[in-house]
C-alpha positions in Angstrom: 9.0 8.1 7.0 7.0 5.6 9.1 6.8 1.9 9.1 3.8 -0.5 9.2 3.2 -2.9 12.0 4.3 -6.6 11.9 0.8 -8.1 12.3 0.0 -7.4 8.7 3.0 -9.0 7.2 1.4 -12.5 6.7 -1.7 -10.9 5.2 0.2 -8.9 2.6 2.7 -11.7 1.8 -0.2 -14.1 1.3 -1.8 -11.9 -1.3 1.6 -11.3 -3.1 2.3 -15.1 -3.1 -1.2 -15.9 -4.4 -1.1 -13.2 -7.1 2.3 -14.3 -8.4 3.3 -11.0 -10.0 6.3 -10.6 -12.2 6.5 -6.9 -11.6 5.6 -5.0 -8.5 5.4 -1.3 -7.5 5.7 -0.6 -3.7 3.8 2.8 -3.5 4.6 4.5 -0.2 7.5 2.1 0.4 8.5 3.6 3.7 11.6 1.8 4.9 11.5 -0.9 2.2 10.3 -3.8 4.3 7.7 -5.0 1.8 10.1 -4.7 -1.1 12.3 -7.2 0.7 9.3 -9.5 1.6 7.9 -9.3 -1.9 11.2 -10.7 -3.3 10.7 -13.7 -1.1 7.7 -14.8 -3.2 10.2 -16.0 -5.8 8.2 -14.9 -8.8 9.3 -11.3 -9.2 11.5 -10.1 -12.0 11.2 -6.4 -11.1 10.4 -4.6 -7.9 10.2 -0.8 -8.0 9.4 1.6 -5.1 8.2 5.1 -4.7 8.0 7.3 -1.6 8.7 10.8 -0.4 12.2 9.8 0.8 14.6 7.0 -0.1 14.1 3.7 1.8 16.5 2.4 4.3 16.6 -0.9 2.4 17.3 0.4 -1.0 18.7 -2.9 -2.2 15.2 -4.3 -2.2 14.3 -2.3 -5.3 15.4 -2.4 -9.0 14.3 1.2 -9.3 13.3 3.7 -6.7 11.5 7.0 -7.4 11.5 9.8 -4.8 8.6 12.2 -4.7 5.1 12.9 -3.5 2.8 10.1 -4.5 0.2 12.6 -5.7 2.6 13.3 -8.5 2.8 9.7 -9.6 2.5 10.3 -13.3 5.3 12.9 -13.2 7.6 10.8 -11.0 7.3 7.4 -12.7 9.1 7.5 -16.0 7.2 6.9 -19.2 9.1 3.6 -19.8 8.0 2.2 -16.4 6.0 -1.0 -16.9 2.4 -1.6 -16.3 3.0 -3.5 -13.1 1.2 -6.8 -12.3 0.7 -5.6 -8.7 1.1 -2.4 -6.8 1.1 -2.5 -3.0 -0.1 0.6 -1.1 0.5 -0.5 2.5 -0.6 1.7 5.4 -0.4 4.9 3.3 -3.9 5.7 2.1 -4.9 7.1 5.5 -2.3 9.8 5.1 -4.2 11.3 2.2 -7.3 13.5 2.1 -10.1 11.3 0.5 -10.3 13.2 -2.8 -6.5 13.0 -3.2 -6.6 9.3 -2.3 -9.3 8.5 -4.9 -7.4 10.4 -7.5 -4.2 8.6 -6.7 -5.9 5.2 -6.8 -7.3 6.1 -10.2 -3.8 6.8 -11.5 -2.3 3.8 -9.7 -4.9 1.4 -11.2 -3.8 2.6 -14.6 -0.2 1.8 -13.8 -0.9 -1.6 -12.2 -3.2 -4.4 -13.1 -4.1 -4.9 -9.5 -3.6 -2.8 -6.3 -3.4 -4.1 -2.8 -4.4 -1.5 -0.2 -4.1 -2.0 3.6 -5.2 0.6 6.2 -6.9 0.8 9.6 -10.6 0.1 9.7 -12.2 3.5 10.1 -10.4 6.6 11.2 -7.5 6.3 13.6 -6.0 9.7 14.8 -2.3 10.1 14.3 -0.1 13.2 14.3 3.7 13.1 14.7 5.4 16.4 15.3 7.7 17.4 12.4 6.5 14.6 10.2 3.5 16.0 8.2 3.4 13.0 5.8 2.6 10.7 8.9 -0.6 12.5 9.8 -3.7 10.5 9.3 -6.2 12.5 7.2 -8.9 10.0 6.4 -10.6 6.8 7.5 -11.6 4.0 5.3 -13.9 1.0 5.1 -13.5 -2.0 2.7 -16.9 -1.6 1.0 -16.1 2.0 -0.1 -13.8 0.7 -2.8 -16.5 -1.2 -4.7 -18.1 2.1 -5.6 -15.2 3.0 -7.9 -13.2 -0.2 -8.5 -13.5 -3.9 -9.1 -12.9 -5.6 -5.7 -11.2 -9.0 -6.1 -11.1 -9.6 -2.3 -11.1 -7.9 1.0 -10.4 -9.1 4.5 -10.5 -7.6 8.0 -7.9 -8.7 10.5 -6.9 -7.7 14.1 -4.3 -5.2 14.8 -3.2 -4.0 18.3 -4.4 -6.2 21.1 -5.5 -5.2 24.6 -2.8 -6.0 27.2 -4.8 -8.0 29.7 -7.5 -9.8 27.7 -5.6 -10.0 24.4 -8.6 -8.8 22.4 -8.4 -6.7 19.3 -8.2 -3.0 20.1 -7.7 -2.0 16.5 -8.8 -3.6 13.3 -7.1 -3.4 9.9 -8.3 -4.4 6.5 -6.9 -5.1 3.1 -8.6 -4.8 -0.3 -7.3 -6.0 -3.7 -8.7 -3.8 -6.5 -8.4 -3.1 -10.2 -10.0 -0.8 -12.7 -13.5 -1.7 -13.6 -13.6 -3.9 -16.7 -10.0 -5.3 -16.2 
């Protein structure tokens, strides 16, 4: 189970604060950092999480579901709400593209809006013994408008160079929903 980098925290928290969800699903919750940060928005009545393993910060979640995200419909119980917002932070790049599109189709049925963050383009990553941490796809913000309604997207700097402090890696976020919603 990996963790996302700190530079994206203000970007994600800003969207959560602006969206003011009452219910939130943290898909690919990792250690649970964004479950904790989402609660800081002050508007949430229910925060649920799902990932391949339990989070380190389990107290951030009202309900936590363990399993492969590709089995979303089997893992989430039938009485789970249609969430106001689902967050999918630094996880889409761990899927092959066809699996990711299928997952987003399912997730946008389970949540009114979905916030996705990922590296801009493909960034190679393999960690021995952790197959779920391998990067399998690269993404660009404009790809999402082919399948979903895009409410907003933003590109922001990630890792900086040591000497010149220039962006060495770019990240982006995209807030989507099903077409017609």
